[in-house]
BAMI-40916 format. One record per residue (C-alpha): residue in one letter; z, y, x. Coordinates in steps of 0.5 Angstrom, whole numbers, padded with zeros to 4 digits, always signed. Layout:
! BAMI-40916
aZYX ...
***
This chain:
! BAMI-40916
m+0245+0147+0165 i+0248+0149+0171 d+0244+0151+0178 v+0247+0149+0185 m+0247+0157+0185 d+0251+0158+0180 f+0257+0156+0184 a+0257+0161+0189 a+0263+0160+0194 d+0265+0161+0201 f+0269+0158+0205 t+0269+0154+0212 a+0270+0146+0211 i+0274+0143+0218 d+0275+0137+0221 f+0279+0134+0227 e+0279+0128+0230 t+0285+0127+0235 a+0286+0123+0241 s+0293+0120+0239 q+0299+0120+0234 r+0301+0128+0237 p+0298+0133+0233 d+0296+0138+0239 s+0291+0132+0242 a+0285+0134+0238 c+0279+0132+0241 q+0274+0133+0236 l+0273+0139+0231 g+0267+0140+0226 a+0266+0146+0221 v+0260+0147+0216 v+0260+0155+0213 v+0259+0155+0206 r+0256+0162+0203 d+0254+0163+0196 g+0255+0155+0195 q+0250+0154+0201 m+0251+0150+0207 v+0249+0155+0212 d+0253+0153+0218 q+0254+0146+0222 l+0258+0147+0228 m+0263+0142+0233 w+0267+0142+0239 m+0269+0137+0243 i+0275+0138+0245 r+0280+0136+0252 p+0287+0134+0249 e+0292+0135+0254 p+0295+0131+0256 l+0288+0126+0257 h+0291+0120+0253 f+0287+0116+0248 s+0291+0111+0243 r+0287+0104+0243 g+0288+0106+0236 n+0285+0113+0235 i+0279+0110+0239 g+0278+0105+0234 i+0277+0110+0229 h+0272+0115+0231 g+0270+0112+0238 i+0271+0119+0243 t+0274+0116+0249 p+0276+0120+0255 e+0271+0120+0259 r+0267+0123+0253 v+0271+0129+0254 r+0274+0130+0261 d+0269+0135+0263 e+0270+0138+0256 p+0274+0146+0255 t+0281+0145+0252 f+0282+0147+0246 g+0286+0154+0249 e+0280+0155+0253 l+0276+0154+0246 w+0279+0158+0241 p+0276+0164+0242 d+0270+0162+0240 i+0272+0158+0234 a+0276+0163+0232 d+0271+0168+0232 k+0267+0162+0228 l+0272+0161+0222 g+0274+0169+0221 n+0278+0170+0215 d+0275+0165+0211 c+0280+0160+0206 l+0279+0154+0210 v+0277+0147+0206 a+0279+0140+0209 h+0280+0133+0205 n+0288+0132+0207 a+0289+0139+0209 s+0296+0137+0211 f+0293+0133+0217 d+0287+0139+0219 i+0292+0145+0218 k+0297+0141+0222 v+0294+0140+0228 l+0291+0146+0228 l+0298+0149+0227 a+0300+0145+0233 c+0294+0146+0237 l+0296+0154+0237 c+0303+0153+0239 a+0300+0147+0244 h+0297+0152+0248 r+0301+0158+0246 k+0295+0163+0242 s+0297+0166+0236 t+0297+0164+0230 p+0294+0167+0225 e+0295+0168+0218 l+0291+0161+0214 n+0289+0160+0207 f+0286+0154+0205 t+0286+0148+0200 c+0284+0141+0199 t+0279+0137+0197 r+0282+0131+0195 a+0288+0134+0191 i+0281+0138+0188 a+0278+0131+0186 r+0285+0129+0184 r+0284+0135+0178 t+0277+0135+0178 w+0276+0127+0177 p+0283+0125+0174 h+0281+0118+0172 h+0277+0116+0178 r+0282+0111+0182 r+0281+0113+0190 y+0280+0119+0193 g+0279+0118+0200 l+0273+0122+0204 k+0269+0115+0203 p+0271+0113+0197 l+0269+0120+0194 s+0263+0121+0198 n+0259+0113+0196 w+0261+0115+0188 l+0258+0122+0188 g+0252+0119+0194 i+0254+0123+0200 r+0251+0119+0206 f+0255+0121+0212 q+0258+0117+0218 h+0266+0117+0217 h+0270+0119+0223 d+0265+0124+0225 a+0269+0131+0225 l+0262+0134+0224 e+0259+0129+0219 d+0266+0129+0215 s+0266+0137+0214 v+0259+0136+0211 a+0262+0131+0206 c+0268+0134+0204 a+0264+0141+0204 k+0259+0137+0198 i+0265+0134+0195 l+0268+0141+0194 l+0261+0143+0192 a+0261+0138+0186 a+0266+0139+0184 g+0265+0147+0182 i+0258+0145+0179 d+0262+0139+0175 r+0267+0144+0172 e+0262+0149+0172 a+0266+0155+0176 k+0263+0161+0178 s+0267+0161+0185 l+0272+0158+0189 r+0278+0162+0186 h+0274+0161+0179 l+0275+0154+0180 e+0282+0154+0183 q+0285+0158+0177 r+0280+0152+0172 l+0284+0146+0175 k+0291+0150+0176 l+0291+0150+0183 s+0294+0155+0188 r+0292+0156+0195 g+0295+0154+0201 k+0298+0158+0206 a+0299+0157+0214 g+0302+0162+0220 s+0307+0163+0225 w+0313+0162+0219 g+0310+0155+0218 y+0306+0152+0212 r+0305+0151+0205 g+0300+0146+0203 p+0297+0148+0196 s+0300+0147+0189 g+0300+0146+0182 k+0300+0142+0176 s+0300+0135+0176 p+0291+0132+0175 r+0293+0129+0170 r+0297+0135+0166 a+0291+0140+0169 a+0286+0136+0167 s+0289+0134+0160 d+0290+0143+0158 g+0286+0147+0154 p+0281+0144+0149 k+0276+0140+0150 s+0269+0140+0148 k+0266+0133+0144 q+0262+0132+0150 e+0268+0134+0155 s+0272+0129+0152 q+0268+0124+0152 t+0265+0125+0159 q+0270+0128+0164 g+0273+0122+0169 l+0267+0118+0167 p+0264+0114+0173 f+0256+0114+0173 l+0254+0108+0170 f+0247+0106+0168 p+0244+0101+0164 n+0244+0094+0167 q+0252+0096+0170 v+0258+0093+0166 a+0263+0096+0164 d+0269+0093+0163 r+0272+0099+0158 q+0270+0100+0151 n+0266+0108+0151 t+0265+0108+0160 y+0258+0105+0158 l+0253+0111+0158 a+0247+0108+0155 v+0241+0111+0155 t+0240+0109+0148 e+0245+0113+0146 p+0243+0121+0144 a+0243+0126+0149 e+0249+0128+0149 q+0252+0121+0151 i+0249+0122+0158 d+0253+0125+0163 l+0247+0129+0165 q+0252+0135+0169 r+0254+0129+0173 l+0248+0127+0175 l+0245+0133+0177 v+0251+0133+0182 r+0249+0126+0185 a+0242+0127+0185 e+0243+0134+0189 f+0246+0129+0195 i+0241+0124+0195 r+0234+0126+0193 p+0231+0120+0194 l+0224+0123+0191 r+0224+0127+0197 g+0216+0129+0198 k+0214+0125+0192 k+0210+0127+0186 i+0212+0126+0178 v+0209+0125+0171 l+0214+0125+0166 a+0209+0121+0160 g+0211+0124+0153 h+0218+0125+0151 l+0224+0121+0154 k+0229+0118+0149 c+0235+0120+0154 m+0234+0127+0155 s+0229+0134+0155 r+0223+0134+0158 d+0227+0140+0161 d+0233+0135+0163 a+0228+0130+0165 e+0224+0135+0170 n+0231+0138+0172 l+0233+0132+0174 a+0226+0131+0178 t+0227+0137+0181 r+0235+0135+0184 l+0232+0128+0186 g+0227+0132+0191 g+0221+0131+0187 t+0215+0136+0185 c+0213+0135+0177 q+0206+0134+0175 k+0202+0136+0169 m+0197+0129+0169 v+0196+0123+0173 d+0192+0124+0179 e+0190+0120+0186 g+0197+0123+0189 t+0202+0122+0184 d+0208+0116+0186 y+0211+0116+0181 l+0210+0116+0172 v+0216+0115+0168 i+0215+0113+0161 r+0219+0112+0155 s+0223+0107+0155 a+0219+0101+0150 s+0214+0105+0150 k+0210+0099+0147 t+0212+0101+0140 s+0213+0108+0140 a+0209+0111+0146 t+0205+0118+0144 a+0197+0119+0145 d+0199+0123+0152 q+0202+0118+0154 c+0199+0112+0153 d+0192+0116+0156 d+0198+0118+0162 e+0199+0111+0163 r+0192+0109+0164 r+0190+0113+0168 a+0196+0111+0173 q+0193+0103+0171 s+0186+0106+0174 f+0189+0109+0180 k+0192+0103+0182 k+0187+0098+0182 i+0183+0103+0187 g+0189+0102+0191 n+0194+0108+0189 p+0200+0105+0190 i+0203+0109+0183 k+0209+0106+0181 i+0210+0106+0173 v+0217+0106+0171 d+0220+0107+0165 e+0227+0112+0163 s+0232+0107+0166 e+0229+0106+0171 f+0228+0113+0172 l+0236+0115+0172 g+0237+0108+0176 l+0234+0112+0182 v+0240+0116+0182 i+0244+0110+0183 t+0241+0106+0187 p+0237+0111+0192 n+0236+0107+0198 s+0231+0101+0193 d+0225+0108+0193 s+0227+0112+0198 
***
């Protein structure tokens, strides 16, 4: 089992918003600092571009107007603080060529010396981690992973970018950012006063096909999150809970659960043995969803998870838990009794029960 803490990556995710098509027209910068795989700091700077000109199209995208930044510092005035916060970190951005070139253009326009930068791109990483996924924009990827954010706000985009990288590292069972790049055969980009060189490597499909895979990895790599009640058009992409536990893409369930956490603060009892996964895996998933597992149903229990088709295969313990839950429901306790299919469905439809 891979724990989030096992991907001990250190990096800073960044995102720029610009006032116009000019690359030196930065009007907002967001940054998220990650240490040992955990987001430890979130930073945002509003920037007054020079000249103070905003195109109507850019305003329509991010909603930032000249009035909002008229009294803010320029990039040149902010650079000492920005440079201090970014340090020597590997910078991470989605479509990194845009953000790094904005940074270089702003440094040049404000006559600041350009440091030696190293960076990587979550779009390139995502294409190699999930090579069969169809859309690699920040919003589609975030939706797929269950990451909730306000698109085209620099700080919100930076958080989403950081989470995509963390998800990729967990998915590929990497220990560090360097380890992930090695697994994906992706070299880090570099930039400086001499110019710009983006991340490079083998094509996503070639990188994904290199090296032997286990049966489980070959079955699940690149598959979307699919559950019962969802229609799958292609054979072998339907991950039904009635299949053996190894058919469920549990790793990706855990990654998604870590971001959406629809059971935050809830108490859960797992009744008996589930068909789709081991009890340890089910408890781990419940914890990643934000819940706390209990040994038996009491007046504080929020969810009782029972085995699918429990009427024909219920254990004595499961029957006792159901009876206790029903008795508490009769006196007004809002305990929800769900089968394992509905339990897994919480990962894909979090809003209905959060």
